[in-house]
ZAMARGU-4260 file (C-alpha; in steps of 0.2 Angstrom, whole numbers, plus 5000, padded with zeros to 4 digits):
<rodrens>
0) 4825/4347/4528 | 4840/4359/4525 | 4855/4353/4516 | 4868/4353/4530 | 4886/4353/4526
5) 4894/4339/4536 | 4908/4346/4548 | 4923/4334/4546 | 4935/4343/4557 | 4933/4349/4576
10) 4941/4363/4585 | 4943/4370/4603 | 4936/4359/4617 | 4928/4347/4604 | 4944/4342/4597
15) 4953/4340/4614 | 4939/4329/4621 | 4938/4319/4604 | 4957/4315/4603 | 4959/4313/4621
20) 4944/4302/4624 | 4939/4292/4609 | 4950/4294/4594 | 4962/4279/4591 | 4978/4281/4598
25) 4996/4275/4594 | 5004/4268/4609 | 5022/4268/4602 | 5025/4288/4604 | 5042/4286/4599
30) 5035/4287/4580 | 5030/4305/4582 | 5037/4316/4569 | 5037/4335/4565 | 5019/4339/4558
35) 5009/4327/4568 | 4995/4332/4578 | 4996/4328/4597 | 4990/4330/4614 | 5005/4337/4624
40) 5005/4336/4644 | 5007/4354/4648 | 5004/4352/4666 | 5013/4335/4674 | 5002/4335/4689
45) 4998/4318/4697 | 4980/4324/4701 | 4976/4337/4689 | 4987/4334/4674 | 4982/4345/4659
50) 4985/4342/4640 | 4983/4354/4625 | 4981/4350/4607 | 4995/4355/4596 | 5007/4351/4582
55) 5025/4345/4582 | 5036/4359/4575 | 5054/4352/4579 | 5061/4335/4587 | 5079/4332/4592
60) 5081/4315/4598 | 5067/4312/4611 | 5064/4330/4613 | 5051/4339/4604 | 5044/4357/4602
65) 5024/4358/4601 | 5015/4373/4595 | 4998/4372/4604 | 4981/4378/4596 | 4982/4393/4606
70) 4999/4398/4599 | 5008/4393/4614 | 5025/4384/4612 | 5028/4370/4622 | 5045/4361/4625
75) 5042/4341/4629 | 5047/4325/4626 | 5040/4311/4616 | 5035/4301/4632 | 5023/4315/4637
80) 5015/4315/4621 | 4998/4307/4615 | 5000/4301/4597 | 4983/4299/4589 | 4980/4288/4573
85) 4963/4295/4571 | 4963/4314/4569 | 4946/4317/4562 | 4928/4313/4566 | 4926/4304/4548
90) 4941/4291/4553 | 4931/4287/4569 | 4915/4285/4559 | 4923/4274/4547 | 4931/4263/4561
95) 4915/4262/4571 | 4904/4257/4556 | 4916/4243/4550 | 4918/4236/4567 | 4899/4235/4570
100) 4895/4228/4553 | 4909/4215/4555 | 4898/4203/4565 | 4885/4202/4552 | 4882/4185/4543
105) 4889/4189/4525 | 4901/4199/4516 | 4886/4206/4507 | 4878/4210/4523 | 4892/4217/4531
110) 4895/4230/4516 | 4876/4235/4518 | 4877/4237/4536 | 4895/4247/4535 | 4886/4260/4524
115) 4870/4262/4534 | 4880/4263/4549 | 4891/4276/4541 | 4877/4286/4537 | 4869/4287/4555
120) 4887/4291/4562 | 4891/4304/4549 | 4888/4323/4556 | 4885/4314/4574 | 4867/4309/4570
125) 4871/4295/4581 | 4885/4298/4594 | 4889/4280/4602 | 4893/4279/4619 | 4911/4283/4626
130) 4916/4265/4629 | 4910/4260/4611 | 4919/4276/4603 | 4935/4271/4612 | 4936/4253/4611
135) 4928/4246/4595 | 4942/4238/4585 | 4954/4246/4596 | 4959/4232/4608 | 4952/4215/4611
140) 4953/4220/4630 | 4942/4235/4630 | 4925/4232/4634 | 4910/4241/4624 | 4899/4242/4640
145) 4899/4256/4651 | 4891/4250/4667 | 4887/4235/4677 | 4876/4228/4691 | 4883/4214/4700
150) 4874/4201/4712 | 4870/4207/4730 | 4885/4201/4740 | 4883/4184/4747 | 4880/4187/4766
155) 4898/4180/4772 | 4915/4186/4774 | 4920/4177/4757 | 4904/4182/4748 | 4908/4201/4752
160) 4927/4198/4748 | 4921/4190/4730 | 4910/4206/4726 | 4924/4216/4731 | 4935/4208/4718
165) 4921/4207/4704 | 4919/4227/4708 | 4938/4230/4707 | 4940/4221/4692 | 4926/4229/4682
170) 4932/4247/4688 | 4949/4244/4683 | 4943/4241/4665 | 4932/4257/4664 | 4916/4251/4670
175) 4904/4258/4683 | 4896/4247/4696 | 4879/4245/4705 | 4878/4234/4720 | 4862/4232/4731
180) 4868/4230/4749 | 4851/4221/4755 | 4857/4203/4755 | 4869/4208/4770 | 4862/4205/4788
185) 4858/4220/4799 | 4870/4228/4811 | 4872/4220/4828 | 4864/4203/4821 | 4872/4187/4827
190) 4886/4179/4817 | 4886/4162/4825 | 4903/4156/4815 | 4914/4168/4824 | 4903/4170/4840
195) 4901/4188/4836 | 4890/4201/4829 | 4888/4208/4811 | 4894/4227/4808 | 4879/4228/4796
200) 4875/4232/4777 | 4880/4249/4779 | 4898/4246/4785 | 4901/4234/4772 | 4895/4248/4759
205) 4910/4259/4767 | 4921/4245/4761 | 4916/4245/4743 | 4916/4264/4744 | 4934/4266/4750
210) 4940/4253/4737 | 4932/4264/4724 | 4941/4279/4731 | 4957/4270/4729 | 4953/4264/4711
215) 4949/4283/4707 | 4967/4288/4713 | 4977/4274/4703 | 4967/4274/4686 | 4966/4283/4672
220) 4946/4283/4673 | 4937/4286/4689 | 4929/4273/4698 | 4910/4275/4699 | 4899/4267/4712
225) 4880/4265/4716 | 4875/4258/4733 | 4856/4253/4736 | 4846/4247/4749 | 4828/4241/4750
230) 4815/4249/4760 | 4812/4234/4771 | 4829/4232/4777 | 4833/4235/4796 | 4848/4246/4792
235) 4838/4257/4782 | 4839/4272/4793 | 4858/4270/4794 | 4859/4270/4776 | 4848/4287/4773
240) 4859/4296/4786 | 4876/4288/4783 | 4883/4304/4773 | 4879/4315/4787 | 4894/4307/4796
245) 4909/4312/4786 | 4921/4299/4780 | 4910/4284/4781 | 4903/4283/4763 | 4912/4296/4751
250) 4914/4288/4735 | 4898/4281/4730 | 4880/4287/4725 | 4867/4281/4737 | 4849/4277/4732
255) 4834/4268/4741 | 4824/4256/4733 | 4805/4260/4737 | 4791/4250/4736 | 4772/4253/4732
260) 4767/4246/4748 | 4780/4259/4757 | 4772/4274/4747 | 4755/4268/4752 | 4760/4267/4770
265) 4767/4285/4768 | 4751/4293/4760 | 4741/4283/4773 | 4752/4287/4789 | 4755/4269/4792
270) 4768/4260/4801 | 4781/4250/4792 | 4790/4235/4797 | 4809/4233/4795 | 4812/4214/4792
275) 4827/4202/4787 | 4825/4182/4784 | 4829/4171/4799 | 4848/4168/4797 | 4845/4152/4807
280) 4836/4144/4792 | 4846/4128/4787 | 4846/4134/4769 | 4849/4152/4773 | 4867/4152/4766
285) 4862/4143/4751 | 4846/4151/4746 | 4846/4169/4752 | 4851/4181/4739 | 4844/4197/4743
290) 4826/4194/4736 | 4814/4195/4750 | 4800/4190/4739 | 4807/4175/4732 | 4813/4171/4749
295) 4794/4171/4756 | 4788/4163/4740 | 4799/4148/4747 | 4789/4148/4763 | 4804/4154/4772
300) 4803/4163/4789 | 4806/4182/4790 | 4811/4191/4807 | 4803/4207/4811 | 4818/4219/4818
305) 4809/4236/4821 | 4792/4245/4817 | 4794/4263/4811 | 4782/4277/4805 | 4783/4276/4786
310) 4780/4295/4785 | 4795/4298/4798 | 4807/4287/4787 | 4801/4295/4771 | 4804/4312/4779
315) 4822/4307/4783 | 4825/4302/4764 | 4817/4319/4758 | 4827/4329/4771 | 4843/4321/4768
320) 4841/4324/4748 | 4835/4342/4751 | 4852/4344/4761 | 4864/4335/4750 | 4855/4328/4735
325) 4856/4310/4742 | 4850/4297/4744 | 4840/4297/4727 | 4825/4286/4726 | 4820/4272/4714
330) 4803/4265/4714 | 4809/4248/4712 | 4793/4238/4714 | 4786/4249/4700 | 4800/4248/4690
335) 4800/4229/4689 | 4781/4230/4686 | 4786/4240/4670 | 4800/4229/4666 | 4800/4218/4651
340) 4811/4206/4660 | 4799/4205/4675 | 4795/4186/4672 | 4814/4179/4671 | 4827/4192/4677
345) 4821/4205/4690 | 4829/4222/4692 | 4840/4223/4707 | 4849/4239/4707 | 4854/4253/4694
350) 4871/4259/4687 | 4879/4273/4695 | 4870/4287/4686 | 4854/4278/4688 | 4848/4278/4670
355) 4848/4258/4668 | 4841/4247/4680 | 4849/4230/4677 | 4847/4213/4684 | 4863/4203/4692
360) 4876/4203/4679 | 4867/4215/4668 | 4876/4229/4658 | 4873/4247/4651 | 4874/4245/4630
365) 4872/4264/4626 | 4871/4276/4612 | 4862/4293/4608 | 4853/4300/4594 | 4857/4318/4592
370) 4840/4327/4590 | 4847/4344/4585 | 4852/4336/4568 | 4833/4332/4563 | 4826/4351/4562
375) 4818/4353/4545 | 4820/4371/4543 | 4808/4372/4528 | 4793/4364/4537 | 4798/4371/4554
380) 4797/4353/4561 | 4805/4337/4565 | 4813/4328/4550 | 4802/4312/4555 | 4807/4302/4540
385) 4825/4304/4543 | 4824/4303/4562 | 4814/4286/4560 | 4828/4279/4549 | 4842/4283/4560
390) 4833/4276/4575 | 4830/4259/4566 | 4848/4258/4560 | 4853/4263/4577 | 4844/4248/4586
395) 4853/4237/4574 | 4869/4245/4577 | 4868/4243/4597 | 4862/4226/4595 | 4878/4221/4585
400) 4888/4228/4600 | 4882/4214/4610 | 4891/4201/4599 | 4906/4213/4595 | 4912/4217/4613
405) 4925/4205/4623 | 4918/4199/4639 | 4928/4197/4653 | 4916/4189/4665 | 4908/4174/4658
410) 4891/4178/4669 | 4890/4194/4659 | 4891/4186/4642 | 4877/4172/4647 | 4866/4186/4655
415) 4868/4199/4640 | 4868/4186/4626 | 4853/4179/4634 | 4842/4196/4635 | 4852/4206/4622
420) 4848/4223/4632 | 4851/4239/4623 | 4849/4257/4627 | 4846/4270/4614 | 4845/4287/4621
425) 4845/4306/4614 | 4855/4322/4617 | 4852/4338/4608 | 4834/4339/4615 | 4835/4357/4621
430) 4844/4363/4605 | 4830/4355/4594 | 4816/4363/4605 | 4825/4380/4604 | 4824/4379/4585
435) 4806/4373/4586 | 4803/4388/4598 | 4796/4377/4611 | 4799/4381/4629 | 4806/4367/4639
440) 4794/4363/4653 | 4779/4371/4646 | 4762/4362/4643 | 4767/4363/4624 | 4783/4355/4628
445) 4774/4340/4637 | 4764/4336/4621 | 4780/4338/4610 | 4790/4327/4621 | 4775/4313/4621
450) 4775/4314/4603 | 4794/4313/4599 | 4798/4300/4611 | 4784/4289/4608 | 4788/4290/4589
455) 4807/4284/4593 | 4801/4270/4604 | 4789/4264/4591 | 4803/4263/4578 | 4815/4256/4589
460) 4802/4241/4594 | 4798/4239/4575 | 4817/4238/4571 | 4820/4226/4584 | 4806/4215/4579
465) 4813/4216/4561 | 4830/4209/4568 | 4821/4195/4576 | 4813/4189/4561 | 4830/4188/4553
470) 4841/4183/4567 | 4830/4177/4581 | 4823/4183/4597 | 4833/4185/4613 | 4834/4168/4622
475) 4821/4171/4636 | 4808/4179/4625 | 4791/4172/4629 | 4779/4181/4619 | 4764/4183/4631
480) 4773/4186/4646 | 4784/4199/4636 | 4768/4208/4631 | 4761/4208/4649 | 4774/4219/4657
485) 4768/4237/4661 | 4778/4245/4648 | 4772/4234/4634 | 4754/4236/4639 | 4756/4254/4636
490) 4765/4253/4621 | 4754/4241/4611 | 4738/4251/4617 | 4744/4266/4607 | 4754/4257/4595
495) 4745/4242/4590 | 4757/4238/4576 | 4770/4236/4588 | 4761/4221/4596 | 4756/4214/4580
500) 4775/4214/4574 | 4781/4206/4590 | 4767/4192/4590 | 4772/4189/4570 | 4792/4191/4571
505) 4797/4191/4589 | 4808/4203/4599 | 4827/4203/4597 | 4831/4214/4612 | 4822/4214/4630
510) 4824/4233/4630 | 4829/4246/4618 | 4828/4263/4626 | 4839/4271/4640 | 4841/4290/4643
515) 4859/4291/4648 | 4869/4306/4653 | 4881/4311/4638 | 4891/4324/4647 | 4908/4321/4637
520) 4901/4316/4620 | 4887/4329/4621 | 4900/4343/4623 | 4912/4335/4610 | 4898/4337/4597
525) 4893/4354/4603 | 4875/4352/4608 | 4865/4351/4624 | 4867/4335/4634 | 4855/4320/4636
530) 4836/4326/4639 | 4842/4341/4650 | 4840/4360/4647 | 4857/4369/4643 | 4864/4374/4661
535) 4868/4392/4655 | 4869/4401/4639 | 4881/4415/4644 | 4900/4414/4649 | 4914/4424/4651
540) 4930/4422/4641 | 4946/4430/4647 | 4959/4434/4634 | 4974/4445/4634 | 4962/4460/4633
545) 4952/4455/4648 | 4934/4448/4649 | 4921/4447/4636 | 4904/4438/4637 | 4902/4425/4625
550) 4886/4413/4622 | 4884/4394/4618 | 4881/4393/4598 | 4864/4393/4597 | 4862/4408/4607
555) 4875/4416/4598 | 4866/4413/4582 | 4851/4421/4588 | 4860/4436/4595 | 4869/4439/4578
560) 4852/4439/4570 | 4843/4449/4583 | 4856/4461/4590 | 4853/4471/4605 | 4838/4459/4610
565) 4836/4448/4625 | 4835/4429/4621 | 4817/4424/4620 | 4809/4414/4634 | 4811/4398/4625
570) 4828/4400/4628 | 4828/4391/4645 | 4842/4385/4657 | 4841/4371/4670 | 4841/4384/4684
575) 4828/4395/4677 | 4815/4381/4676 | 4804/4376/4691 | 4809/4359/4699 | 4790/4353/4694
580) 4794/4357/4676 | 4809/4346/4678 | 4799/4332/4684 | 4785/4333/4673 | 4797/4333/4657
585) 4805/4319/4665 | 4788/4309/4667 | 4783/4313/4650 | 4800/4305/4642 | 4799/4290/4655
590) 4782/4285/4647 | 4791/4279/4632 | 4808/4274/4640 | 4808/4255/4644 | 4823/4256/4655
595) 4825/4274/4664 | 4833/4291/4663 | 4847/4301/4670 | 4841/4318/4675 | 4842/4331/4689
600) 4829/4341/4694 | 4838/4357/4699 | 4831/4368/4713 | 4835/4384/4719 | 4844/4387/4736
605) 4828/4392/4745 | 4818/4377/4740 | 4811/4370/4757 | 4811/4352/4762 | 4791/4353/4761
610) 4792/4357/4742 | 4805/4343/4741 | 4793/4331/4748 | 4779/4337/4735 | 4791/4334/4722
615) 4796/4316/4725 | 4778/4312/4728 | 4773/4320/4711 | 4787/4309/4703 | 4779/4294/4710
620) 4762/4299/4706 | 4768/4303/4687 | 4776/4287/4684 | 4794/4291/4685 | 4805/4276/4690
625) 4816/4287/4701 | 4821/4305/4707 | 4835/4315/4711 | 4836/4333/4715 | 4850/4345/4716
630) 4847/4360/4727 | 4858/4374/4722 | 4871/4375/4737 | 4866/4359/4745 | 4881/4350/4752
635) 4888/4365/4760 | 4892/4364/4778 | 4879/4378/4781 | 4862/4369/4783 | 4846/4381/4782
640) 4834/4379/4794 | 4816/4372/4791 | 4800/4371/4801 | 4802/4353/4806 | 4821/4355/4808
645) 4825/4361/4826 | 4841/4352/4829 | 4853/4366/4832 | 4869/4355/4831 | 4866/4353/4812
650) 4866/4373/4810 | 4881/4382/4804 | 4888/4397/4814 | 4875/4410/4814 | 4886/4422/4805
655) 4884/4410/4789 | 4867/4416/4785 | 4871/4435/4786 | 4871/4446/4771 | 4890/4452/4769
660) 4897/4453/4788 | 4889/4449/4803 | 4897/4451/4821 | 4894/4438/4834 | 4898/4431/4851
665) 4901/4413/4850 | 4892/4405/4866 | 4892/4387/4861 | 4903/4375/4868 | 4919/4369/4859
670) 4914/4352/4854 | 4896/4359/4847 | 4906/4373/4837 | 4919/4361/4830 | 4906/4347/4826
675) 4895/4361/4817 | 4911/4364/4806 | 4916/4346/4802 | 4929/4346/4816 | 4937/4360/4810
680) 4951/4363/4822 | 4949/4354/4839 | 4958/4361/4853 | 4948/4353/4867 | 4961/4340/4867
685) 4963/4327/4880 | 4977/4327/4893 | 4988/4315/4884 | 4986/4325/4867 | 4989/4341/4876
690) 5006/4335/4882 | 5013/4333/4865 | 5008/4352/4862 | 5021/4366/4863 | 5016/4377/4878
695) 5016/4392/4867 | 5000/4386/4859 | 4986/4396/4866 | 4970/4387/4870 | 4953/4392/4865
700) 4943/4400/4878 | 4923/4396/4880 | 4918/4411/4871 | 4925/4421/4856 | 4919/4435/4846
705) 4922/4439/4827 | 4914/4443/4811 | 4909/4432/4796 | 4913/4438/4778 | 4905/4433/4763
710) 4917/4433/4749 | 4914/4428/4731 | 4929/4417/4725 | 4933/4407/4710 | 4927/4392/4719
715) 4909/4399/4723 | 4903/4409/4739 | 4914/4407/4754 | 4909/4412/4772 | 4926/4417/4782
720) 4924/4417/4801 | 4937/4427/4809 | 4937/4426/4829 | 4948/4436/4840 | 4958/4431/4856
725) 4964/4446/4865 | 4959/4459/4852 | 4969/4449/4839 | 4963/4436/4825 | 4966/4420/4832
730) 4954/4408/4823 | 4948/4406/4805 | 4934/4396/4799 | 4932/4393/4779 | 4915/4387/4773
735) 4917/4385/4754 | 4910/4371/4744 | 4900/4355/4746 | 4905/4343/4761 | 4915/4329/4754
740) 4921/4339/4740 | 4940/4344/4736 | 4936/4361/4738 | 4929/4359/4755 | 4943/4349/4761
745) 4956/4361/4755 | 4948/4375/4763 | 4946/4366/4779 | 4965/4362/4778 | 4969/4381/4776
750) 4958/4386/4789 | 4966/4374/4801 | 4984/4379/4797 | 4980/4398/4798 | 4972/4396/4815
755) 4986/4385/4820 | 4999/4399/4815 | 4989/4413/4823 | 4987/4404/4841 | 5006/4397/4842
760) 5018/4408/4851 | 5020/4427/4851 | 5032/4430/4837 | 5027/4448/4829 | 5012/4454/4820
765) 5007/4437/4814 | 4992/4443/4805 | 5001/4454/4794 | 5014/4440/4791 | 4999/4429/4786
770) 4992/4442/4774 | 5008/4445/4765 | 5011/4426/4761 | 4992/4423/4757 | 4989/4438/4747
775) 4989/4437/4728 | 4990/4417/4728 | 4982/4414/4711 | 4974/4398/4703 | 4966/4394/4687
780) 4954/4407/4688 | 4949/4424/4697 | 4934/4435/4702 | 4932/4453/4701 | 4942/4468/4696
785) 4953/4480/4703 | 4954/4482/4722 | 4939/4468/4722 | 4948/4455/4712 | 4949/4439/4721
790) 4962/4426/4714 | 4959/4411/4725 | 4952/4405/4742 | 4969/4410/4750 | 4969/4427/4743
795) 4950/4429/4750 | 4957/4425/4766 | 4970/4439/4765 | 4957/4452/4760 | 4946/4447/4775
800) 4960/4448/4787 | 4964/4465/4780 | 4945/4471/4782 | 4943/4463/4799 | 4954/4475/4807
805) 4945/4490/4800 | 4928/4483/4803 | 4932/4477/4822 | 4939/4495/4826 | 4924/4504/4818
810) 4910/4495/4825 | 4900/4506/4837 | 4895/4493/4850 | 4901/4474/4850 | 4889/4469/4862
815) 4874/4475/4851 | 4880/4462/4837 | 4877/4475/4824 | 4876/4467/4805 | 4886/4478/4794
820) 4878/4479/4777 | 4892/4486/4767 | 4897/4478/4749 | 4912/4470/4756 | 4922/4460/4743
825) 4906/4458/4733 | 4908/4455/4714 | 4897/4450/4701 | 4894/4432/4699 | 4897/4433/4681
830) 4915/4437/4683 | 4920/4421/4689 | 4932/4412/4678 | 4938/4394/4675 | 4946/4388/4658
835) 4939/4382/4642 | 4921/4381/4633 | 4925/4376/4615 | 4940/4389/4614 | 4956/4393/4623
840) 4950/4406/4634 | 4943/4407/4653 | 4924/4406/4656 | 4912/4404/4669 | 4893/4401/4664
845) 4882/4413/4672 | 4872/4407/4687 | 4885/4392/4690 | 4885/4394/4708 | 4888/4376/4715
850) 4905/4369/4708 | 4919/4357/4714 | 4935/4354/4707 | 4936/4343/4691 | 4947/4328/4694
855) 4953/4329/4677 | 4958/4347/4673 | 4957/4353/4691 | 4947/4368/4687 | 4931/4373/4698
860) 4920/4369/4684 | 4911/4353/4690 | 4892/4354/4691 | 4878/4343/4693 | 4868/4339/4677
865) 4859/4323/4671 | 4861/4316/4688 | 4879/4316/4686 | 4894/4327/4688 | 4900/4335/4673
870) 4916/4348/4669 | 4910/4362/4658 | 4929/4366/4655 | 4936/4350/4650 | 4922/4339/4647
875) 4925/4326/4659 | 4910/4317/4665 | 4909/4304/4681 | 4897/4294/4669 | 4904/4293/4652
</rodrens>
């Protein structure tokens, strides 16, 4: 293996993430002095604060002057600084190595493992999970676990409130939460105690979602919630379709727990019965916990509620995932068949990003091996010896986390110390494969993935057996039952030495492998995240001299060595792969993962419902434990038609699918029109409401004519519909971003206000006045050059209004609804900008079309990757 100079400093975005998220802080900022490296608050916005790395150059009293890395001089105060104790990665490595070794039994052991842990941490060979990096020996109050699954709520008002309290407490400490709602009785079922009926499991899920939103607004770390329901629950259809009604559940990921029986019914076109326990059973309140199999085994009655066609329900799941990437699917019965804890602790739910299936009170205990560090340049191969050593040491590192972390719930302590679940994952896979010239998703890559992940699983299991010999097996270890799990049968068949070691030494950890998202940490160390391909290799950077094309480091290295050449075909991105390639790669890795995987199968915008169905069924057939797709542009208001979807109420206005500008006559009734646009600006008000309106407000007639303009904006493609009344614009619809996103909400608000302004009174040339006040409004990025430059969504509306008068006057025949084909306001996608990528300029990865506002930095750089939302600008991740 080549000799690598360990990089002991960071720069650009990497340094910013390190100092902001993981380096040890000094809470007493009054001690800040000239020469200190600090994070200074450059934008004191309650929703989108911005910080930059800099050095204090003057201090007078509490006032300081900070020179940022980009050369900007910022006036601030000590109260607005983040003062770091740790300023370099080496200081972090030393703290973590010492912290995790401190639980060893003797001073000699502590010294031995401090050195070994430092070896794997140096140069980011092992990158600890975010909670470990930030919390170890930093405070007795900080948990080192990322995510939790709490028990399904007890089916009572008190039980639901207890679950709500547990969820809130965990989220307030930085943890994500998974909850299976299947224990709650279905909608309209009788509640004798209050002589009424239940609002249903989905309704209570809305309460958990709403509370998560409050924590998002108030906490430094955003709340993350996963809600699941089992395929037998009577509220299953309501759960699948809940996000089609805006506002019910907006702050949670959703997944359906699918059984083998349900999949058999789908394939054989059988009926499927939706059932629930008999709530009149005298032991219902005491015995029912959401586990239907356990309830049946006790001889308890189950009440049928409804019989449905399995294929119809499956199609609902598929169509909803196609539209909006939700719900995901977890093959829960198969998951438990494969689970090493099948005999004592069933998996009931996953964490919010889906990579860790957990029992009640289970936790995520995560770190990632950085595979990009194990390329042997001399042999053009993986450095297998060093990789094996790092995997073995890393297994002990994570096992020690279990004894090092504080426990805020006694139930968590009992569960985790009883099963000692750890999750060693990877990052840098895509970078390693590029170095090896293996194309991600190719048949060759599947062979390679099987080899490397099988090797890592073997080494981790052998290490866990060695630790068990020294320290003892996990409390619930029963040798023959443990070895009967689906995963262990596969493991011991391929690697008999693992079975022999477990029989001789025992097993320290019930699971050892988890492939989690690594958005923030992967960006910090400068490699590909998780097991995903790179999202993009090119980006545009804005400086004082304008835009210039940049490349991620491994692509830049190739360009430097091969000027004027295109990147080879083994440089693949998420969107350049077929969805099937994504699933086959996931399945190859899943073979050697005893927990699960956080991965997104990215699909093009024209991916059909039928293709989505085949993809989900392929995932099941190949042995994936779950599947999530993200179709580019999904969750937008426009809903593309499919062969089976004929409900016109779900369609966007006809103009949305047009090339650049389409003339149309709106012949839909008002309720239909505004329902299609998420109740954009309902003016079909009832009499009581109308009395409150100023009489100068012009009501919308039944039919309006107008045009829709397709405009590329810094937030993605916008469809701006301008409708006329009496020959003048009177109504603006804005279709930008994904339903439920911040971009969508702000765009809808802008359209409503503009429409209200245009239809209120008769006070001169209001269109011209509106253009005057909207034109040139700028944000964090822009797109295009010269006259075609679009600064913001507001600027796009102004330009569309300017163009509208010319277009409407020039057309030959309004009644023919001619489609104009001129390139109106279109600019190259590559010119979109948003700030950052390891530097101080502006950037936009090529092909990054589906974005939302980052809740951390406010830029339109939030993308779907690894089953998670990650900001390409500041490194924010919903999952780390």
